[in-house]
N, CA, C and O atoms as CSV, one atom per row, in Angstrom:
chain,resi,resn,atom,element,x,y,z
A,1,MET,N,N,-136.217,140.501,46.764
A,1,MET,CA,C,-137.413,140.408,45.929
A,1,MET,C,C,-136.939,140.300,44.470
A,1,MET,O,O,-136.100,141.078,44.015
A,2,SER,N,N,-137.481,139.347,43.776
A,2,SER,CA,C,-137.045,139.121,42.394
A,2,SER,C,C,-137.923,139.894,41.409
A,2,SER,O,O,-138.959,140.457,41.766
A,3,ALA,N,N,-137.472,139.897,40.175
A,3,ALA,CA,C,-138.217,140.605,39.111
A,3,ALA,C,C,-139.581,139.937,38.893
A,3,ALA,O,O,-140.574,140.600,38.593
A,4,ILE,N,N,-139.604,138.630,39.048
A,4,ILE,CA,C,-140.882,137.911,38.873
A,4,ILE,C,C,-141.858,138.314,39.963
A,4,ILE,O,O,-143.049,138.474,39.699
A,5,ALA,N,N,-141.370,138.479,41.183
A,5,ALA,CA,C,-142.265,138.881,42.277
A,5,ALA,C,C,-142.852,140.270,42.029
A,5,ALA,O,O,-144.021,140.509,42.332
A,6,ILE,N,N,-142.047,141.190,41.480
A,6,ILE,CA,C,-142.549,142.536,41.184
A,6,ILE,C,C,-143.624,142.455,40.099
A,6,ILE,O,O,-144.647,143.133,40.188
A,7,GLN,N,N,-143.400,141.645,39.096
A,7,GLN,CA,C,-144.397,141.501,38.047
A,7,GLN,C,C,-145.662,140.823,38.559
A,7,GLN,O,O,-146.763,141.143,38.111
A,8,GLN,N,N,-145.512,139.892,39.493
A,8,GLN,CA,C,-146.693,139.272,40.099
A,8,GLN,C,C,-147.472,140.266,40.941
A,8,GLN,O,O,-148.701,140.213,40.994
A,9,MET,N,N,-146.765,141.168,41.597
A,9,MET,CA,C,-147.441,142.212,42.370
A,9,MET,C,C,-148.274,143.101,41.431
A,9,MET,O,O,-149.429,143.420,41.712
A,10,ALA,N,N,-147.657,143.487,40.317
A,10,ALA,CA,C,-148.386,144.338,39.353
A,10,ALA,C,C,-149.590,143.597,38.775
A,10,ALA,O,O,-150.650,144.193,38.584
A,11,ASP,N,N,-149.435,142.313,38.498
A,11,ASP,CA,C,-150.569,141.527,37.997
A,11,ASP,C,C,-151.676,141.414,39.035
A,11,ASP,O,O,-152.857,141.458,38.693
A,12,ARG,N,N,-151.301,141.269,40.293
A,12,ARG,CA,C,-152.295,141.175,41.363
A,12,ARG,C,C,-153.092,142.472,41.484
A,12,ARG,O,O,-154.315,142.450,41.630
A,13,VAL,N,N,-152.388,143.599,41.422
A,13,VAL,CA,C,-153.073,144.891,41.476
A,13,VAL,C,C,-153.974,145.059,40.254
A,13,VAL,O,O,-155.085,145.575,40.372
A,14,ALA,N,N,-153.507,144.630,39.089
A,14,ALA,CA,C,-154.337,144.713,37.881
A,14,ALA,C,C,-155.587,143.865,38.017
A,14,ALA,O,O,-156.668,144.279,37.599
A,15,ASN,N,N,-155.449,142.671,38.604
A,15,ASN,CA,C,-156.622,141.800,38.812
A,15,ASN,C,C,-157.590,142.435,39.814
A,15,ASN,O,O,-158.806,142.341,39.650
A,16,LEU,N,N,-157.052,143.074,40.840
A,16,LEU,CA,C,-157.917,143.741,41.805
A,16,LEU,C,C,-158.685,144.903,41.159
A,16,LEU,O,O,-159.866,145.114,41.433
A,17,LEU,N,N,-157.988,145.642,40.304
A,17,LEU,CA,C,-158.656,146.743,39.566
A,17,LEU,C,C,-159.801,146.195,38.706
A,17,LEU,O,O,-160.871,146.798,38.616
A,18,GLU,N,N,-159.557,145.063,38.091
A,18,GLU,CA,C,-160.574,144.492,37.234
A,18,GLU,C,C,-161.752,143.922,38.033
A,18,GLU,O,O,-162.910,144.121,37.666
A,19,SER,N,N,-161.454,143.224,39.105
A,19,SER,CA,C,-162.538,142.610,39.861
A,19,SER,C,C,-163.303,143.597,40.719
A,19,SER,O,O,-164.525,143.491,40.817
A,20,ARG,N,N,-162.642,144.542,41.338
A,20,ARG,CA,C,-163.305,145.480,42.252
A,20,ARG,C,C,-163.925,146.678,41.542
A,20,ARG,O,O,-165.036,147.091,41.877
A,21,LEU,N,N,-163.209,147.246,40.552
A,21,LEU,CA,C,-163.690,148.458,39.928
A,21,LEU,C,C,-164.168,148.258,38.483
A,21,LEU,O,O,-164.569,149.216,37.822
A,22,LYS,N,N,-164.125,147.018,37.997
A,22,LYS,CA,C,-164.584,146.678,36.640
A,22,LYS,C,C,-163.852,147.483,35.560
A,22,LYS,O,O,-164.472,147.994,34.628
A,23,ILE,N,N,-162.514,147.588,35.699
A,23,ILE,CA,C,-161.694,148.274,34.717
A,23,ILE,C,C,-161.056,147.224,33.829
A,23,ILE,O,O,-160.357,146.338,34.320
A,24,SER,N,N,-161.287,147.313,32.529
A,24,SER,CA,C,-160.715,146.344,31.613
A,24,SER,C,C,-159.423,146.900,31.019
A,24,SER,O,O,-159.167,148.104,31.050
A,25,GLY,N,N,-158.619,145.986,30.478
A,25,GLY,CA,C,-157.377,146.362,29.858
A,25,GLY,C,C,-156.407,145.195,29.924
A,25,GLY,O,O,-156.674,144.184,30.575
A,26,LYS,N,N,-155.270,145.347,29.237
A,26,LYS,CA,C,-154.320,144.224,29.202
A,26,LYS,C,C,-153.425,144.181,30.419
A,26,LYS,O,O,-153.312,143.128,31.046
A,27,GLY,N,N,-152.798,145.253,30.775
A,27,GLY,CA,C,-151.888,145.264,31.902
A,27,GLY,C,C,-152.266,146.326,32.883
A,27,GLY,O,O,-153.286,147.000,32.740
A,28,LEU,N,N,-151.426,146.473,33.892
A,28,LEU,CA,C,-151.710,147.477,34.913
A,28,LEU,C,C,-151.655,148.884,34.369
A,28,LEU,O,O,-152.483,149.722,34.729
A,29,SER,N,N,-150.698,149.156,33.512
A,29,SER,CA,C,-150.596,150.519,32.970
A,29,SER,C,C,-151.810,150.873,32.114
A,29,SER,O,O,-152.307,151.997,32.191
A,30,GLU,N,N,-152.289,149.947,31.309
A,30,GLU,CA,C,-153.475,150.210,30.479
A,30,GLU,C,C,-154.718,150.373,31.330
A,30,GLU,O,O,-155.565,151.216,31.035
A,31,LYS,N,N,-154.836,149.581,32.378
A,31,LYS,CA,C,-156.002,149.713,33.251
A,31,LYS,C,C,-155.984,151.040,34.010
A,31,LYS,O,O,-157.033,151.623,34.288
A,32,LEU,N,N,-154.787,151.505,34.340
A,32,LEU,CA,C,-154.699,152.816,35.013
A,32,LEU,C,C,-155.048,153.968,34.050
A,32,LEU,O,O,-155.601,154.989,34.459
A,33,LYS,N,N,-154.717,153.779,32.782
A,33,LYS,CA,C,-155.083,154.814,31.801
A,33,LYS,C,C,-156.595,154.861,31.641
A,33,LYS,O,O,-157.170,155.939,31.491
A,34,ARG,N,N,-157.247,153.695,31.672
A,34,ARG,CA,C,-158.685,153.646,31.484
A,34,ARG,C,C,-159.492,154.096,32.705
A,34,ARG,O,O,-160.497,154.796,32.578
A,35,GLY,N,N,-159.037,153.685,33.875
A,35,GLY,CA,C,-159.864,153.951,35.054
A,35,GLY,C,C,-159.117,154.459,36.261
A,35,GLY,O,O,-159.588,154.308,37.388
A,36,GLY,N,N,-157.962,155.058,36.051
A,36,GLY,CA,C,-157.173,155.548,37.168
A,36,GLY,C,C,-157.885,156.655,37.939
A,36,GLY,O,O,-157.614,156.858,39.123
A,37,ARG,N,N,-158.773,157.355,37.292
A,37,ARG,CA,C,-159.483,158.462,37.961
A,37,ARG,C,C,-160.426,157.958,39.050
A,37,ARG,O,O,-160.902,158.752,39.861
A,38,LYS,N,N,-160.703,156.667,39.085
A,38,LYS,CA,C,-161.558,156.107,40.118
A,38,LYS,C,C,-160.821,155.896,41.428
A,38,LYS,O,O,-161.431,155.622,42.462
A,39,LEU,N,N,-159.495,156.027,41.373
A,39,LEU,CA,C,-158.668,155.781,42.555
A,39,LEU,C,C,-158.281,157.106,43.223
A,39,LEU,O,O,-158.171,158.128,42.545
A,40,PRO,N,N,-158.079,157.099,44.505
A,40,PRO,CA,C,-157.535,158.283,45.174
A,40,PRO,C,C,-156.129,158.579,44.672
A,40,PRO,O,O,-155.452,157.689,44.159
A,41,ARG,N,N,-155.688,159.819,44.817
A,41,ARG,CA,C,-154.402,160.230,44.280
A,41,ARG,C,C,-153.245,159.373,44.800
A,41,ARG,O,O,-152.373,158.974,44.027
A,42,LYS,N,N,-153.234,159.094,46.085
A,42,LYS,CA,C,-152.139,158.342,46.685
A,42,LYS,C,C,-152.071,156.916,46.107
A,42,LYS,O,O,-150.989,156.409,45.813
A,43,VAL,N,N,-153.206,156.298,45.956
A,43,VAL,CA,C,-153.261,154.932,45.418
A,43,VAL,C,C,-152.933,154.926,43.927
A,43,VAL,O,O,-152.246,154.029,43.438
A,44,ARG,N,N,-153.436,155.944,43.201
A,44,ARG,CA,C,-153.131,156.033,41.783
A,44,ARG,C,C,-151.652,156.210,41.538
A,44,ARG,O,O,-151.098,155.604,40.621
A,45,LEU,N,N,-150.998,157.040,42.353
A,45,LEU,CA,C,-149.561,157.259,42.220
A,45,LEU,C,C,-148.792,155.982,42.532
A,45,LEU,O,O,-147.836,155.647,41.833
A,46,ALA,N,N,-149.202,155.267,43.578
A,46,ALA,CA,C,-148.538,154.015,43.926
A,46,ALA,C,C,-148.710,152.973,42.819
A,46,ALA,O,O,-147.766,152.250,42.499
A,47,ALA,N,N,-149.901,152.890,42.237
A,47,ALA,CA,C,-150.142,151.934,41.167
A,47,ALA,C,C,-149.355,152.302,39.923
A,47,ALA,O,O,-148.836,151.418,39.241
A,48,THR,N,N,-149.256,153.574,39.616
A,48,THR,CA,C,-148.457,154.021,38.472
A,48,THR,C,C,-147.008,153.687,38.663
A,48,THR,O,O,-146.349,153.203,37.743
A,49,ASN,N,N,-146.495,153.944,39.863
A,49,ASN,CA,C,-145.101,153.591,40.146
A,49,ASN,C,C,-144.879,152.099,40.051
A,49,ASN,O,O,-143.860,151.655,39.521
A,50,LEU,N,N,-145.818,151.318,40.555
A,50,LEU,CA,C,-145.706,149.848,40.484
A,50,LEU,C,C,-145.680,149.380,39.030
A,50,LEU,O,O,-144.913,148.485,38.676
A,51,ALA,N,N,-146.514,149.984,38.196
A,51,ALA,CA,C,-146.516,149.622,36.768
A,51,ALA,C,C,-145.185,149.969,36.116
A,51,ALA,O,O,-144.660,149.186,35.325
A,52,ASN,N,N,-144.642,151.124,36.436
A,52,ASN,CA,C,-143.328,151.523,35.885
A,52,ASN,C,C,-142.215,150.608,36.372
A,52,ASN,O,O,-141.342,150.210,35.601
A,53,TRP,N,N,-142.253,150.279,37.658
A,53,TRP,CA,C,-141.223,149.405,38.218
A,53,TRP,C,C,-141.340,148.000,37.671
A,53,TRP,O,O,-140.334,147.303,37.539
A,54,SER,N,N,-142.539,147.573,37.353
A,54,SER,CA,C,-142.707,146.250,36.753
A,54,SER,C,C,-142.045,146.194,35.389
A,54,SER,O,O,-141.412,145.200,35.035
A,55,GLU,N,N,-142.196,147.276,34.621
A,55,GLU,CA,C,-141.506,147.349,33.318
A,55,GLU,C,C,-139.994,147.414,33.469
A,55,GLU,O,O,-139.246,146.817,32.694
A,56,MET,N,N,-139.557,148.167,34.501
A,56,MET,CA,C,-138.118,148.286,34.729
A,56,MET,C,C,-137.511,146.938,35.179
A,56,MET,O,O,-136.348,146.654,34.890
A,57,SER,N,N,-138.273,146.144,35.859
A,57,SER,CA,C,-137.739,144.883,36.383
A,57,SER,C,C,-137.464,143.872,35.271
A,57,SER,O,O,-136.764,142.886,35.499
A,58,LYS,N,N,-137.999,144.099,34.081
A,58,LYS,CA,C,-137.755,143.197,32.972
A,58,LYS,C,C,-136.333,143.347,32.415
A,58,LYS,O,O,-135.808,142.436,31.776
A,59,ASN,N,N,-135.718,144.515,32.668
A,59,ASN,CA,C,-134.352,144.772,32.233
A,59,ASN,C,C,-133.422,144.553,33.408
A,59,ASN,O,O,-133.612,145.191,34.444
A,60,PRO,N,N,-132.414,143.675,33.304
A,60,PRO,CA,C,-131.553,143.373,34.441
A,60,PRO,C,C,-130.789,144.580,34.985
A,60,PRO,O,O,-130.580,144.687,36.193
A,61,LYS,N,N,-130.377,145.478,34.113
A,61,LYS,CA,C,-129.614,146.640,34.600
A,61,LYS,C,C,-130.524,147.618,35.326
A,61,LYS,O,O,-130.125,148.220,36.324
A,62,LEU,N,N,-131.727,147.776,34.836
A,62,LEU,CA,C,-132.668,148.692,35.485
A,62,LEU,C,C,-133.219,148.051,36.769
A,62,LEU,O,O,-133.583,148.759,37.708
A,63,TYR,N,N,-133.278,146.755,36.804
A,63,TYR,CA,C,-133.761,146.063,37.992
A,63,TYR,C,C,-132.889,146.367,39.202
A,63,TYR,O,O,-133.405,146.455,40.317
A,64,LEU,N,N,-131.611,146.524,39.018
A,64,LEU,CA,C,-130.701,146.818,40.103
A,64,LEU,C,C,-130.926,148.218,40.692
A,64,LEU,O,O,-130.511,148.482,41.820
A,65,GLN,N,N,-131.561,149.091,39.962
A,65,GLN,CA,C,-131.795,150.439,40.421
A,65,GLN,C,C,-133.087,150.567,41.246
A,65,GLN,O,O,-133.341,151.621,41.830
A,66,LEU,N,N,-133.894,149.513,41.296
A,66,LEU,CA,C,-135.165,149.594,41.986
A,66,LEU,C,C,-134.985,149.568,43.502
A,66,LEU,O,O,-134.137,148.856,44.038
A,67,ASP,N,N,-135.801,150.359,44.164
A,67,ASP,CA,C,-135.853,150.369,45.630
A,67,ASP,C,C,-136.903,149.338,46.072
A,67,ASP,O,O,-138.105,149.536,45.897
A,68,GLN,N,N,-136.423,148.255,46.638
A,68,GLN,CA,C,-137.311,147.148,46.987
A,68,GLN,C,C,-138.347,147.547,48.032
A,68,GLN,O,O,-139.487,147.083,47.980
A,69,GLU,N,N,-137.966,148.398,48.975
A,69,GLU,CA,C,-138.905,148.840,50.016
A,69,GLU,C,C,-140.022,149.708,49.407
A,69,GLU,O,O,-141.184,149.602,49.798
A,70,ALA,N,N,-139.652,150.556,48.456
A,70,ALA,CA,C,-140.665,151.410,47.823
A,70,ALA,C,C,-141.647,150.559,47.008
A,70,ALA,O,O,-142.840,150.860,46.963
A,71,VAL,N,N,-141.146,149.502,46.368
A,71,VAL,CA,C,-142.022,148.610,45.595
A,71,VAL,C,C,-143.002,147.923,46.548
A,71,VAL,O,O,-144.198,147.852,46.267
A,72,ALA,N,N,-142.495,147.422,47.666
A,72,ALA,CA,C,-143.353,146.727,48.610
A,72,ALA,C,C,-144.387,147.680,49.216
A,72,ALA,O,O,-145.547,147.314,49.405
A,73,GLU,N,N,-143.949,148.912,49.517
A,73,GLU,CA,C,-144.885,149.915,50.085
A,73,GLU,C,C,-145.965,150.298,49.073
A,73,GLU,O,O,-147.125,150.468,49.446
A,74,ALA,N,N,-145.602,150.434,47.810
A,74,ALA,CA,C,-146.607,150.775,46.785
A,74,ALA,C,C,-147.604,149.642,46.622
A,74,ALA,O,O,-148.804,149.877,46.481
A,75,TYR,N,N,-147.100,148.394,46.640
A,75,TYR,CA,C,-147.993,147.249,46.526
A,75,TYR,C,C,-148.948,147.181,47.729
A,75,TYR,O,O,-150.136,146.903,47.568
A,76,ASP,N,N,-148.420,147.436,48.929
A,76,ASP,CA,C,-149.256,147.419,50.129
A,76,ASP,C,C,-150.328,148.480,50.066
A,76,ASP,O,O,-151.472,148.232,50.448
A,77,THR,N,N,-149.975,149.662,49.588
A,77,THR,CA,C,-150.940,150.760,49.480
A,77,THR,C,C,-152.079,150.373,48.532
A,77,THR,O,O,-153.255,150.557,48.845
A,78,CYS,N,N,-151.705,149.836,47.376
A,78,CYS,CA,C,-152.733,149.470,46.364
A,78,CYS,C,C,-153.599,148.300,46.865
A,78,CYS,O,O,-154.824,148.345,46.757
A,79,SER,N,N,-152.974,147.279,47.399
A,79,SER,CA,C,-153.740,146.115,47.822
A,79,SER,C,C,-154.597,146.412,49.042
A,79,SER,O,O,-155.679,145.841,49.186
A,80,ARG,N,N,-154.139,147.289,49.920
A,80,ARG,CA,C,-154.939,147.664,51.101
A,80,ARG,C,C,-156.199,148.425,50.673
A,80,ARG,O,O,-157.285,148.185,51.199
A,81,HIS,N,N,-156.043,149.335,49.723
A,81,HIS,CA,C,-157.195,150.126,49.263
A,81,HIS,C,C,-158.153,149.254,48.455
A,81,HIS,O,O,-159.359,149.254,48.700
A,82,LEU,N,N,-157.606,148.510,47.488
A,82,LEU,CA,C,-158.493,147.722,46.625
A,82,LEU,C,C,-159.051,146.485,47.316
A,82,LEU,O,O,-160.110,145.989,46.933
A,83,GLY,N,N,-158.366,145.995,48.306
A,83,GLY,CA,C,-158.861,144.833,49.043
A,83,GLY,C,C,-160.047,145.183,49.926
A,83,GLY,O,O,-160.853,144.313,50.256
A,84,GLY,N,N,-160.163,146.459,50.313
A,84,GLY,CA,C,-161.240,146.862,51.186
A,84,GLY,C,C,-162.504,147.305,50.476
A,84,GLY,O,O,-163.509,147.583,51.130
A,85,LEU,N,N,-162.478,147.378,49.155
A,85,LEU,CA,C,-163.644,147.812,48.414
A,85,LEU,C,C,-164.583,146.635,48.158
A,85,LEU,O,O,-164.280,145.752,47.355
A,86,HIS,N,N,-165.694,146.630,48.827
A,86,HIS,CA,C,-166.698,145.577,48.586
A,86,HIS,C,C,-168.005,146.295,48.246
A,86,HIS,O,O,-168.339,147.333,48.818
A,87,LYS,N,N,-168.716,145.715,47.314
A,87,LYS,CA,C,-169.949,146.365,46.805
A,87,LYS,C,C,-170.950,146.613,47.915
A,87,LYS,O,O,-171.506,147.708,47.992
A,88,TRP,N,N,-171.201,145.645,48.774
A,88,TRP,CA,C,-172.227,145.795,49.797
A,88,TRP,C,C,-171.790,146.751,50.897
A,88,TRP,O,O,-172.619,147.437,51.496
A,89,ASP,N,N,-170.511,146.796,51.158
A,89,ASP,CA,C,-170.034,147.737,52.183
A,89,ASP,C,C,-170.214,149.183,51.696
A,89,ASP,O,O,-170.598,150.054,52.476
A,90,ARG,N,N,-169.942,149.436,50.423
A,90,ARG,CA,C,-170.148,150.780,49.882
A,90,ARG,C,C,-171.640,151.138,49.883
A,90,ARG,O,O,-171.999,152.270,50.207
A,91,ARG,N,N,-172.506,150.191,49.525
A,91,ARG,CA,C,-173.923,150.488,49.491
A,91,ARG,C,C,-174.470,150.734,50.913
A,91,ARG,O,O,-175.314,151.606,51.121
A,92,ARG,N,N,-173.975,149.955,51.875
A,92,ARG,CA,C,-174.397,150.164,53.250
A,92,ARG,C,C,-173.962,151.538,53.746
A,92,ARG,O,O,-174.722,152.218,54.436
A,93,ALA,N,N,-172.743,151.953,53.399
A,93,ALA,CA,C,-172.261,153.251,53.818
A,93,ALA,C,C,-173.080,154.371,53.208
A,93,ALA,O,O,-173.360,155.363,53.880
A,94,VAL,N,N,-173.467,154.235,51.962
A,94,VAL,CA,C,-174.313,155.248,51.304
A,94,VAL,C,C,-175.666,155.299,51.989
A,94,VAL,O,O,-176.187,156.384,52.248
A,95,ALA,N,N,-176.243,154.143,52.286
A,95,ALA,CA,C,-177.543,154.108,52.953
A,95,ALA,C,C,-177.476,154.710,54.342
A,95,ALA,O,O,-178.380,155.440,54.748
A,96,GLU,N,N,-176.413,154.408,55.074
A,96,GLU,CA,C,-176.256,154.978,56.432
A,96,GLU,C,C,-176.123,156.485,56.360
A,96,GLU,O,O,-176.742,157.199,57.149
A,97,ASN,N,N,-175.328,156.977,55.432
A,97,ASN,CA,C,-175.158,158.440,55.295
A,97,ASN,C,C,-176.461,159.096,54.941
A,97,ASN,O,O,-176.770,160.161,55.476
A,98,TRP,N,N,-177.246,158.501,54.054
A,98,TRP,CA,C,-178.527,159.049,53.646
A,98,TRP,C,C,-179.488,159.083,54.853
A,98,TRP,O,O,-180.170,160.078,55.097
A,99,LEU,N,N,-179.518,157.985,55.582
A,99,LEU,CA,C,-180.417,157.896,56.730
A,99,LEU,C,C,-180.032,158.900,57.829
A,99,LEU,O,O,-180.906,159.536,58.418
A,100,LEU,N,N,-178.736,159.042,58.104
A,100,LEU,CA,C,-178.297,160.011,59.101
A,100,LEU,C,C,-178.604,161.441,58.667
A,100,LEU,O,O,-178.961,162.285,59.489
A,101,SER,N,N,-178.466,161.700,57.391
A,101,SER,CA,C,-178.794,163.024,56.894
A,101,SER,C,C,-180.297,163.304,57.042
A,101,SER,O,O,-180.688,164.401,57.441
A,102,LEU,N,N,-181.113,162.338,56.728
A,102,LEU,CA,C,-182.565,162.470,56.869
A,102,LEU,C,C,-182.952,162.686,58.326
A,102,LEU,O,O,-183.772,163.554,58.625
A,103,LEU,N,N,-182.371,161.905,59.237
A,103,LEU,CA,C,-182.687,162.065,60.648
A,103,LEU,C,C,-182.235,163.412,61.178
A,103,LEU,O,O,-182.931,164.022,61.990
A,104,GLY,N,N,-181.084,163.882,60.733
A,104,GLY,CA,C,-180.626,165.186,61.149
A,104,GLY,C,C,-181.552,166.301,60.661
A,104,GLY,O,O,-181.829,167.253,61.391
A,105,SER,N,N,-182.018,166.175,59.446
A,105,SER,CA,C,-182.961,167.173,58.916
A,105,SER,C,C,-184.265,167.158,59.663
A,105,SER,O,O,-184.804,168.218,59.982
A,106,LEU,N,N,-184.789,165.983,59.952
A,106,LEU,CA,C,-186.035,165.871,60.711
A,106,LEU,C,C,-185.889,166.437,62.116
A,106,LEU,O,O,-186.801,167.091,62.622
A,107,ALA,N,N,-184.758,166.192,62.743
A,107,ALA,CA,C,-184.525,166.728,64.082
A,107,ALA,C,C,-184.449,168.243,64.024
A,107,ALA,O,O,-184.958,168.910,64.926
A,108,GLY,N,N,-183.843,168.801,63.013
A,108,GLY,CA,C,-183.771,170.242,62.861
A,108,GLY,C,C,-185.130,170.853,62.654
A,108,GLY,O,O,-185.434,171.892,63.239
A,109,VAL,N,N,-185.963,170.232,61.831
A,109,VAL,CA,C,-187.306,170.738,61.580
A,109,VAL,C,C,-188.155,170.647,62.861
A,109,VAL,O,O,-188.931,171.552,63.166
A,110,ALA,N,N,-187.998,169.564,63.587
A,110,ALA,CA,C,-188.764,169.403,64.852
A,110,ALA,C,C,-188.318,170.472,65.870
A,110,ALA,O,O,-189.154,171.030,66.581
A,111,LEU,N,N,-187.058,170.746,65.939
A,111,LEU,CA,C,-186.563,171.777,66.856
A,111,LEU,C,C,-187.116,173.160,66.497
A,111,LEU,O,O,-187.540,173.916,67.371
A,112,VAL,N,N,-187.104,173.473,65.215
A,112,VAL,CA,C,-187.647,174.774,64.765
A,112,VAL,C,C,-189.131,174.843,65.076
A,112,VAL,O,O,-189.620,175.880,65.525
A,113,LEU,N,N,-189.854,173.757,64.843
A,113,LEU,CA,C,-191.298,173.738,65.122
A,113,LEU,C,C,-191.582,173.943,66.603
A,113,LEU,O,O,-192.492,174.693,66.955
A,114,VAL,N,N,-190.817,173.288,67.481
A,114,VAL,CA,C,-190.997,173.449,68.917
A,114,VAL,C,C,-190.686,174.877,69.325
A,114,VAL,O,O,-191.407,175.444,70.146
A,115,LEU,N,N,-189.645,175.471,68.784
A,115,LEU,CA,C,-189.297,176.849,69.095
A,115,LEU,C,C,-190.372,177.838,68.642
A,115,LEU,O,O,-190.678,178.798,69.350
A,116,ILE,N,N,-190.940,177.598,67.462
A,116,ILE,CA,C,-192.004,178.469,66.985
A,116,ILE,C,C,-193.262,178.351,67.852
A,116,ILE,O,O,-193.904,179.354,68.164
A,117,LEU,N,N,-193.609,177.114,68.238
A,117,LEU,CA,C,-194.780,176.896,69.104
A,117,LEU,C,C,-194.560,177.518,70.455
A,117,LEU,O,O,-195.492,178.092,71.019
A,118,LYS,N,N,-193.362,177.429,71.000
A,118,LYS,CA,C,-193.082,178.048,72.301
A,118,LYS,C,C,-193.126,179.587,72.208
A,118,LYS,O,O,-193.628,180.265,73.104
A,119,TRP,N,N,-192.599,180.099,71.124
A,119,TRP,CA,C,-192.570,181.578,70.921
A,119,TRP,C,C,-193.993,182.127,70.798
A,119,TRP,O,O,-194.290,183.221,71.279
A,120,ARG,N,N,-194.874,181.348,70.144
A,120,ARG,CA,C,-196.273,181.757,69.965
A,120,ARG,C,C,-197.105,181.565,71.216
A,120,ARG,O,O,-198.190,182.135,71.329
A,121,GLY,N,N,-196.611,180.764,72.171
A,121,GLY,CA,C,-197.339,180.590,73.414
A,121,GLY,C,C,-198.191,179.340,73.472
A,121,GLY,O,O,-199.007,179.211,74.384
A,122,TYR,N,N,-198.042,178.440,72.564
A,122,TYR,CA,C,-198.834,177.197,72.578
A,122,TYR,C,C,-198.244,176.163,73.512
A,122,TYR,O,O,-198.944,175.247,73.942
A,123,ILE,N,N,-196.995,176.292,73.825
A,123,ILE,CA,C,-196.343,175.308,74.719
A,123,ILE,C,C,-195.984,175.970,76.027
A,123,ILE,O,O,-195.429,175.322,76.915
């Protein structure tokens, strides 16, 4: 993996942050400073490492110290998480959770009502 490939990976993650989470900034490190709190800890750590490794890859001596497998794993973690975030999927999940919560509450109220009616002798 070349230094250019590592920088392209960092740019791709930065573009995903901008398109999916609407985080503005110049590079990956600046976007993480602005909106890193929107990411889970594991993804935020992987993106931070990727930003640091992207800077290290610009220096030939530091580039030799990089673990290529760790870079690829960090990129996969970030792209897998950010690639799966779609606006309508999140909205559908929120609506499903709300609906299931409402149905559960209604079922609980109906059960309590039936138990009270049975205890009083109406059923």
